[in-house]
mmCIF file of the C-alpha atoms, coordinates in Angstrom:
data_MODEL
# 
_entry.id   MODEL 
# 
loop_
_atom_site.group_PDB 
_atom_site.id 
_atom_site.type_symbol 
_atom_site.label_atom_id 
_atom_site.label_alt_id 
_atom_site.label_comp_id 
_atom_site.label_asym_id 
_atom_site.label_entity_id 
_atom_site.label_seq_id 
_atom_site.pdbx_PDB_ins_code 
_atom_site.Cartn_x 
_atom_site.Cartn_y 
_atom_site.Cartn_z 
_atom_site.occupancy 
_atom_site.B_iso_or_equiv 
_atom_site.pdbx_formal_charge 
_atom_site.auth_seq_id 
_atom_site.auth_comp_id 
_atom_site.auth_asym_id 
_atom_site.auth_atom_id 
_atom_site.pdbx_PDB_model_num 
ATOM 1   C CA . UNK A 1 1   ? 98.075  214.053 183.495 1.00 0.00 ? 1   UNK A CA 1 
ATOM 2   C CA . UNK A 1 2   ? 97.523  212.637 186.977 1.00 0.00 ? 2   UNK A CA 1 
ATOM 3   C CA . UNK A 1 3   ? 96.499  208.993 186.864 1.00 0.00 ? 3   UNK A CA 1 
ATOM 4   C CA . UNK A 1 4   ? 94.609  207.591 189.878 1.00 0.00 ? 4   UNK A CA 1 
ATOM 5   C CA . UNK A 1 5   ? 96.167  204.546 191.531 1.00 0.00 ? 5   UNK A CA 1 
ATOM 6   C CA . UNK A 1 6   ? 94.168  202.433 193.980 1.00 0.00 ? 6   UNK A CA 1 
ATOM 7   C CA . UNK A 1 7   ? 95.781  200.289 196.616 1.00 0.00 ? 7   UNK A CA 1 
ATOM 8   C CA . UNK A 1 8   ? 94.454  198.008 199.320 1.00 0.00 ? 8   UNK A CA 1 
ATOM 9   C CA . UNK A 1 9   ? 96.410  196.297 202.092 1.00 0.00 ? 9   UNK A CA 1 
ATOM 10  C CA . UNK A 1 10  ? 94.710  193.244 203.608 1.00 0.00 ? 10  UNK A CA 1 
ATOM 11  C CA . UNK A 1 11  ? 95.680  191.576 206.888 1.00 0.00 ? 11  UNK A CA 1 
ATOM 12  C CA . UNK A 1 12  ? 94.523  187.950 207.036 1.00 0.00 ? 12  UNK A CA 1 
ATOM 13  C CA . UNK A 1 13  ? 94.377  185.486 209.912 1.00 0.00 ? 13  UNK A CA 1 
ATOM 14  C CA . UNK A 1 14  ? 94.297  181.803 208.961 1.00 0.00 ? 14  UNK A CA 1 
ATOM 15  C CA . UNK A 1 15  ? 93.375  180.020 212.170 1.00 0.00 ? 15  UNK A CA 1 
ATOM 16  C CA . UNK A 1 16  ? 93.367  176.510 210.665 1.00 0.00 ? 16  UNK A CA 1 
ATOM 17  C CA . UNK A 1 17  ? 96.861  176.828 209.126 1.00 0.00 ? 17  UNK A CA 1 
ATOM 18  C CA . UNK A 1 18  ? 99.230  174.318 210.692 1.00 0.00 ? 18  UNK A CA 1 
ATOM 19  C CA . UNK A 1 19  ? 102.100 174.850 208.264 1.00 0.00 ? 19  UNK A CA 1 
ATOM 20  C CA . UNK A 1 20  ? 103.507 177.230 205.685 1.00 0.00 ? 20  UNK A CA 1 
ATOM 21  C CA . UNK A 1 21  ? 101.896 175.013 203.034 1.00 0.00 ? 21  UNK A CA 1 
ATOM 22  C CA . UNK A 1 22  ? 98.415  175.597 204.537 1.00 0.00 ? 22  UNK A CA 1 
ATOM 23  C CA . UNK A 1 23  ? 99.058  179.321 204.647 1.00 0.00 ? 23  UNK A CA 1 
ATOM 24  C CA . UNK A 1 24  ? 100.321 179.445 201.064 1.00 0.00 ? 24  UNK A CA 1 
ATOM 25  C CA . UNK A 1 25  ? 97.246  177.585 199.829 1.00 0.00 ? 25  UNK A CA 1 
ATOM 26  C CA . UNK A 1 26  ? 94.878  180.192 201.307 1.00 0.00 ? 26  UNK A CA 1 
ATOM 27  C CA . UNK A 1 27  ? 96.955  183.165 200.151 1.00 0.00 ? 27  UNK A CA 1 
ATOM 28  C CA . UNK A 1 28  ? 97.460  181.762 196.648 1.00 0.00 ? 28  UNK A CA 1 
ATOM 29  C CA . UNK A 1 29  ? 93.739  181.088 196.296 1.00 0.00 ? 29  UNK A CA 1 
ATOM 30  C CA . UNK A 1 30  ? 92.870  184.670 197.277 1.00 0.00 ? 30  UNK A CA 1 
ATOM 31  C CA . UNK A 1 31  ? 95.527  186.174 195.002 1.00 0.00 ? 31  UNK A CA 1 
ATOM 32  C CA . UNK A 1 32  ? 94.421  184.095 192.006 1.00 0.00 ? 32  UNK A CA 1 
ATOM 33  C CA . UNK A 1 33  ? 90.746  184.971 192.486 1.00 0.00 ? 33  UNK A CA 1 
ATOM 34  C CA . UNK A 1 34  ? 91.481  188.695 192.795 1.00 0.00 ? 34  UNK A CA 1 
ATOM 35  C CA . UNK A 1 35  ? 93.647  188.677 189.667 1.00 0.00 ? 35  UNK A CA 1 
ATOM 36  C CA . UNK A 1 36  ? 91.109  186.699 187.672 1.00 0.00 ? 36  UNK A CA 1 
ATOM 37  C CA . UNK A 1 37  ? 87.970  188.606 188.696 1.00 0.00 ? 37  UNK A CA 1 
ATOM 38  C CA . UNK A 1 38  ? 89.323  192.155 188.885 1.00 0.00 ? 38  UNK A CA 1 
ATOM 39  C CA . UNK A 1 39  ? 92.414  192.232 186.631 1.00 0.00 ? 39  UNK A CA 1 
ATOM 40  C CA . UNK A 1 40  ? 94.541  193.831 189.368 1.00 0.00 ? 40  UNK A CA 1 
ATOM 41  C CA . UNK A 1 41  ? 98.090  193.383 190.620 1.00 0.00 ? 41  UNK A CA 1 
ATOM 42  C CA . UNK A 1 42  ? 98.273  191.316 193.795 1.00 0.00 ? 42  UNK A CA 1 
ATOM 43  C CA . UNK A 1 43  ? 101.293 190.499 195.947 1.00 0.00 ? 43  UNK A CA 1 
ATOM 44  C CA . UNK A 1 44  ? 102.033 188.928 199.291 1.00 0.00 ? 44  UNK A CA 1 
ATOM 45  C CA . UNK A 1 45  ? 103.684 191.670 201.353 1.00 0.00 ? 45  UNK A CA 1 
ATOM 46  C CA . UNK A 1 46  ? 105.197 189.763 204.255 1.00 0.00 ? 46  UNK A CA 1 
ATOM 47  C CA . UNK A 1 47  ? 107.852 187.093 204.430 1.00 0.00 ? 47  UNK A CA 1 
ATOM 48  C CA . UNK A 1 48  ? 105.515 184.267 205.393 1.00 0.00 ? 48  UNK A CA 1 
ATOM 49  C CA . UNK A 1 49  ? 107.330 183.456 208.620 1.00 0.00 ? 49  UNK A CA 1 
ATOM 50  C CA . UNK A 1 50  ? 104.144 183.212 210.690 1.00 0.00 ? 50  UNK A CA 1 
ATOM 51  C CA . UNK A 1 51  ? 101.924 180.319 209.591 1.00 0.00 ? 51  UNK A CA 1 
ATOM 52  C CA . UNK A 1 52  ? 98.555  181.754 210.563 1.00 0.00 ? 52  UNK A CA 1 
ATOM 53  C CA . UNK A 1 53  ? 98.866  185.361 209.349 1.00 0.00 ? 53  UNK A CA 1 
ATOM 54  C CA . UNK A 1 54  ? 99.441  187.016 205.990 1.00 0.00 ? 54  UNK A CA 1 
ATOM 55  C CA . UNK A 1 55  ? 99.481  190.468 204.431 1.00 0.00 ? 55  UNK A CA 1 
ATOM 56  C CA . UNK A 1 56  ? 98.338  190.901 200.835 1.00 0.00 ? 56  UNK A CA 1 
ATOM 57  C CA . UNK A 1 57  ? 98.526  194.043 198.713 1.00 0.00 ? 57  UNK A CA 1 
ATOM 58  C CA . UNK A 1 58  ? 96.295  194.897 195.756 1.00 0.00 ? 58  UNK A CA 1 
ATOM 59  C CA . UNK A 1 59  ? 96.948  197.677 193.232 1.00 0.00 ? 59  UNK A CA 1 
ATOM 60  C CA . UNK A 1 60  ? 94.961  198.986 190.268 1.00 0.00 ? 60  UNK A CA 1 
ATOM 61  C CA . UNK A 1 61  ? 95.181  201.925 187.903 1.00 0.00 ? 61  UNK A CA 1 
ATOM 62  C CA . UNK A 1 62  ? 92.467  203.624 185.864 1.00 0.00 ? 62  UNK A CA 1 
ATOM 63  C CA . UNK A 1 63  ? 91.862  206.851 184.000 1.00 0.00 ? 63  UNK A CA 1 
ATOM 64  C CA . UNK A 1 64  ? 88.599  207.249 185.929 1.00 0.00 ? 64  UNK A CA 1 
ATOM 65  C CA . UNK A 1 65  ? 88.766  207.972 189.652 1.00 0.00 ? 65  UNK A CA 1 
ATOM 66  C CA . UNK A 1 66  ? 85.074  207.039 190.032 1.00 0.00 ? 66  UNK A CA 1 
ATOM 67  C CA . UNK A 1 67  ? 85.576  203.673 188.321 1.00 0.00 ? 67  UNK A CA 1 
ATOM 68  C CA . UNK A 1 68  ? 88.622  202.986 190.491 1.00 0.00 ? 68  UNK A CA 1 
ATOM 69  C CA . UNK A 1 69  ? 86.705  203.835 193.686 1.00 0.00 ? 69  UNK A CA 1 
ATOM 70  C CA . UNK A 1 70  ? 83.937  201.412 192.686 1.00 0.00 ? 70  UNK A CA 1 
ATOM 71  C CA . UNK A 1 71  ? 86.460  198.722 191.831 1.00 0.00 ? 71  UNK A CA 1 
ATOM 72  C CA . UNK A 1 72  ? 88.212  199.124 195.198 1.00 0.00 ? 72  UNK A CA 1 
ATOM 73  C CA . UNK A 1 73  ? 84.877  198.823 197.031 1.00 0.00 ? 73  UNK A CA 1 
ATOM 74  C CA . UNK A 1 74  ? 83.982  195.683 195.041 1.00 0.00 ? 74  UNK A CA 1 
ATOM 75  C CA . UNK A 1 75  ? 87.397  194.178 195.822 1.00 0.00 ? 75  UNK A CA 1 
ATOM 76  C CA . UNK A 1 76  ? 86.927  194.817 199.540 1.00 0.00 ? 76  UNK A CA 1 
ATOM 77  C CA . UNK A 1 77  ? 83.556  193.036 199.502 1.00 0.00 ? 77  UNK A CA 1 
ATOM 78  C CA . UNK A 1 78  ? 84.960  190.146 197.478 1.00 0.00 ? 78  UNK A CA 1 
ATOM 79  C CA . UNK A 1 79  ? 87.929  189.717 199.840 1.00 0.00 ? 79  UNK A CA 1 
ATOM 80  C CA . UNK A 1 80  ? 85.590  189.052 202.757 1.00 0.00 ? 80  UNK A CA 1 
ATOM 81  C CA . UNK A 1 81  ? 83.780  186.417 200.669 1.00 0.00 ? 81  UNK A CA 1 
ATOM 82  C CA . UNK A 1 82  ? 87.036  184.762 199.583 1.00 0.00 ? 82  UNK A CA 1 
ATOM 83  C CA . UNK A 1 83  ? 88.232  184.694 203.195 1.00 0.00 ? 83  UNK A CA 1 
ATOM 84  C CA . UNK A 1 84  ? 85.029  182.976 204.305 1.00 0.00 ? 84  UNK A CA 1 
ATOM 85  C CA . UNK A 1 85  ? 85.398  180.366 201.543 1.00 0.00 ? 85  UNK A CA 1 
ATOM 86  C CA . UNK A 1 86  ? 88.921  179.484 202.676 1.00 0.00 ? 86  UNK A CA 1 
ATOM 87  C CA . UNK A 1 87  ? 88.282  179.576 206.436 1.00 0.00 ? 87  UNK A CA 1 
ATOM 88  C CA . UNK A 1 88  ? 90.349  182.737 206.910 1.00 0.00 ? 88  UNK A CA 1 
ATOM 89  C CA . UNK A 1 89  ? 89.411  185.989 208.625 1.00 0.00 ? 89  UNK A CA 1 
ATOM 90  C CA . UNK A 1 90  ? 90.179  189.540 207.521 1.00 0.00 ? 90  UNK A CA 1 
ATOM 91  C CA . UNK A 1 91  ? 91.603  191.263 210.601 1.00 0.00 ? 91  UNK A CA 1 
ATOM 92  C CA . UNK A 1 92  ? 92.325  194.617 208.913 1.00 0.00 ? 92  UNK A CA 1 
ATOM 93  C CA . UNK A 1 93  ? 91.870  196.177 205.506 1.00 0.00 ? 93  UNK A CA 1 
ATOM 94  C CA . UNK A 1 94  ? 92.982  199.612 204.344 1.00 0.00 ? 94  UNK A CA 1 
ATOM 95  C CA . UNK A 1 95  ? 92.490  201.168 200.937 1.00 0.00 ? 95  UNK A CA 1 
ATOM 96  C CA . UNK A 1 96  ? 93.365  204.475 199.370 1.00 0.00 ? 96  UNK A CA 1 
ATOM 97  C CA . UNK A 1 97  ? 93.387  206.167 195.996 1.00 0.00 ? 97  UNK A CA 1 
ATOM 98  C CA . UNK A 1 98  ? 96.468  208.179 195.058 1.00 0.00 ? 98  UNK A CA 1 
ATOM 99  C CA . UNK A 1 99  ? 96.554  210.722 192.252 1.00 0.00 ? 99  UNK A CA 1 
ATOM 100 C CA . UNK A 1 100 ? 99.745  209.304 190.763 1.00 0.00 ? 100 UNK A CA 1 
ATOM 101 C CA . UNK A 1 101 ? 101.851 212.469 190.927 1.00 0.00 ? 101 UNK A CA 1 
ATOM 102 C CA . UNK A 1 102 ? 104.500 213.476 193.445 1.00 0.00 ? 102 UNK A CA 1 
ATOM 103 C CA . UNK A 1 103 ? 102.997 215.288 196.402 1.00 0.00 ? 103 UNK A CA 1 
ATOM 104 C CA . UNK A 1 104 ? 99.553  214.496 195.049 1.00 0.00 ? 104 UNK A CA 1 
ATOM 105 C CA . UNK A 1 105 ? 96.310  214.172 196.881 1.00 0.00 ? 105 UNK A CA 1 
ATOM 106 C CA . UNK A 1 106 ? 95.505  210.983 198.796 1.00 0.00 ? 106 UNK A CA 1 
ATOM 107 C CA . UNK A 1 107 ? 92.053  209.700 199.609 1.00 0.00 ? 107 UNK A CA 1 
ATOM 108 C CA . UNK A 1 108 ? 91.632  207.000 202.250 1.00 0.00 ? 108 UNK A CA 1 
ATOM 109 C CA . UNK A 1 109 ? 88.789  204.543 201.696 1.00 0.00 ? 109 UNK A CA 1 
# 
């Protein structure tokens, strides 16, 4: 059985960040909100060397491809709202749904 897996990669610019602590606060806030509201896996994907930029990855799995597509769209909308709340800006966002089997079909969102 092929299980759909959704993933989103989010590039964030944090113009007001003056230190790693400022950056971490924004990223942690976004990660916590995504986990709490959508029950998804969220991870920071870069090393955090640059204070005013971050890359965050989101992953979800579901038996229903349609449900997963809707969830990914809702997450994208929410991310823009969370960024506005924290004074950050989404510079790039890319999502796709994978079938979950080797050589399987990919669908970019």
